[in-house]
N, C-alpha and C positions, 0 to 999 in steps of 0.2 A: 102802837106797840101790841096790845092785846088781839088786835085783828090778825096780825102779823104771827103770833103765838097760836092761833086758834086754826089758821090756814095750814101751818107746818104740821100741826098736831093730826087734823084731818087727813092730810096727804099718807102721814105714815101709817095711820088706820087703815086707809084703802090700800096700801102696798101690802100690808101683812093680811089683809082678807082676801087679795088676790093670789097671793103664794099660797094660801091653806088651799083655796079653791083648786088651784092647780095640782097640788098634791093629792086632791082626792078624785080626780079624772084617771080613768084607767088608761095606759099607755097603748098607742095605735097598734095593731098586728101588722107584722109585715106581710106585704102583698106578694103571693108566689107569681113566678113567670108560667103563663099558659102551657099545657101539655102539649106537644107537637102531636098530630094525630099519625097514628100506625098506619103502615101500608097495608091496603086490603088487596088481597089476590083474587079475589071472588069476581065471578063475571065473565065476558067475553073477551076474547083477545085474537088479533090477527097479526101476521109477520111474514118475514121474508128469511131465506136461509140461504148460505153458499157453503161449500165444502168439497170434499173429495171422497173416493170409495175404491175399494181394493177387495180382490179375491181370487180365486184358484178353481181349474176346471179340469176334470177327467173325460177323456172320449176313448170309444171302443167301436170297432166295427162288428156288425153281424150280418151275413149274407143272407139273401131273401130267396135264392133260387139255385139251380145247381150250377150255372156259369160262373155266378159270384162265389161260389163255395170253391170251385176249380182255380178261380184266379186267386183267391187268399191262400190256397193249399200251395199255389206256385209261387208265391210272393214270399220275399225274404225281406225283413223291416218294413216299414213304410207306414205302420199305424200311428196316427199323431200321438204324441205324448201330451203329459199333462201341461198346461198352461196358465199363465196368470193374466188377470184383466185388472184394469185401472182407469181412472179418468175424473174428471170433475163434476159437479153436479150442482144443482141450485133449485129453489121452488119457494112455495108459500105454504103457509100453516094457518089452521083456523083451530081455535079450541073454547073450552068453558071450564072453570073452575068452581067446584064448591069447598068453600073454605070453613070448616064447622068448630075450629077453635083457633087460638093463636100461633099454634105449632103444626098443624095437620090440615091436608086438603086433599081431595080426589079430584079428578078432571077426565075429559076426554079430548083427543087432538086428533085431526086428520090432515095430512099434507100430501100436495103433488108436486113432484119434483122432475125437470129435464135432467137427463143423465148422459154422460159423455163416456160411461165405462165400456170399454171392449178389449179384447185379448184374441190372440190367435197363436196357433203352432204350426209347424211343417215339419217332415220328417223324410228322409229319402230312403229309398229302396229299391229292390228289383222285382220284376214279374216276368216269369218266363225268360229272364236273362237280361231284359230290357229295364233301365233304369226309370224310376218313376218317383213322384213326389205327392204325398198325401199332406192336405191343409185341412184345417179346421178354424172356423172364425165364431165369435160371440159377440153381439152388440146390445147392451141394455139400453133402449131408447128412452124410457121414462118409467117411473115407478111411484106409488104413493101407498100410505100406511093410513090404517084407523086403529088408536091406540087407547088405552085407559093409562092414567097417571096417578100415581102415588106420591104425594110431596110432604117434605119435612121441612120446617122454617127453622134454621138455627138461629137466624136473627129476623127481624120483621121485613128486613129488605133483601134477603137471601133464600132462594128455593132451590133444596135438593130434591129429585126423584127418580124414581125409577118407572120404567113404562114399558108396554107390551102389547101386542095384538094382530090385527090382519095385515097381510101386505099384498101387493098386486104389481104388475108390471107388464110393459110390452119388451119382449125379447126376440131378437133374431139371431139366426144360427145359417151358416153356409158352411159347404165342405166340398172338396172335390179331390180328384187323383188325376194327375198329368203325366204323360210320356215324355221324359226328358230326352229321349235318344233323337240325335238330328238325321238319322238313317233308317231305324229299324221300328216297324209296327208290330202288333200281334193281336191275337184274335182267338175267343174260346167261347165254344158253344155246347150246349148240352140240353136235350128234351125240348127243341125248339125255343131255347132262350139264348142270346148270345150278347158278346161284347166284342168291338172291333175298334183299335185304336191306332192311329196312323202316327208315324212319327212327328213330335213335337206338338201334340194335341192333347186336348182334355179328355180322359176316357170314361170319367163318372163325375156327376156334379150334382147340386141339390142344395136348397135352401128352404127355410121356413120362418115364419112370423106368428108369433101368437101371444095372447093374454096368459100370462101365468100367475098363479096365486100360491100363497104361503103364510109365513108368520115373519114377525119381528121382535126383538126386545132390545132394552138397551137403558140407559141412565144419563142424567145431565144436570143441568143447574141454570138458573135464572137469577139475574141480581137486577134490581131497580136502578137505574143510572139517571133517571129524570122522571119528573111527573107523568105517569101512565106508561112509562117506557122502560122496558128491561131487554138487558143483552142476556142471551143464552148460548150454552156450547153443550153438545149433545154427541153421544155414540150411539150407533144402532146396528145390530147385526140383522141381515135381511136374508130369509132363505125362501126361494122361490122355486117351484117345481122343475122337475127334470124334463127334457126335452128330446125328441128323436128327428133327424133329417134323414130323409131318404134321398140317396145319391143313385142318379139313374145313368146308364150308359147313353152316350150321345149317338152311336152307331151301333149296328149290328153286324152280323158276319155278311160281306157284300155278295156270297155266293149262296145266301139263305136270306133274301130280303124280307120274307114273310116271319122271322122270327121276333119274337118278344123282346125288348130290352131288356139286360140282366139289371138288377139292383141291388143295394144292401142298404142297411140301417147304420148312421152314424149317431150312436147313443150317447148325449150329452149328460153329464149328471147334475145334480140339482144347482140351480143358479144361487150359489151362496156369496155374499158380498159384505163387507163392513163399511158403514158409513160415519165420519167424522165432520161434524159442521156447526158454523156458528150462525148467529142470526140475531135479528131484533123483533120485540113483540111490541104492540101498542093495546093498552088495556083499557077497555070502555069503561 
């Protein structure tokens, strides 16, 4: 019996000691969840874009010689009116960002784009009583830009920016004047220069293809949709230089075959157009 009482007393003493020891131990601190890394916009990126463009153009005619001056003096109407251009476009872009804090960055971007932007106009009139039609056409074959970007980050994965810089492109222009009469031709000559235009034939024609340069400005945003991948939407206004097409007579006065062919310039205004496009970028 004494042994049983001793064992019970020992158990109660050990239980009391363990409770006191547990009370003296500080509670464990809660473990915080790891902080997800923020999106970094710094470094190189490459991507592709698709979209569309639209613009408008003015054209006027300026005679280069006395025969052309006489032709326009005898003409009623026929100058091409202003016209609109539009079309699809798409290309690739390459850039680099410097992110100097969690809200601001600067960068540089260059892009090269195929373009289907084109437009044309035609206007009917008369010359020496003969019905004629004057036409003008513009086709932007491709264009590119080199731009600076200033960006602001409302959130870690959303970049808004303004952009601007240098623009260039290949632009083609054509123009012509056609005699629409089925029976009547005409001819004008002055000072050894002339134009002769039979019924149903082209009187003057010309074309040009040139590298045009200018400037661009716009704005856009990028949104991180996947690891290293962003979606972009962007608007640009592009202004390339003006151009002039020399339209030359296809035939001279048949009674003065030694005459020089008459000509005039079709002067196109600056190649201004708007671009709206979307795309994807991969950030390295």
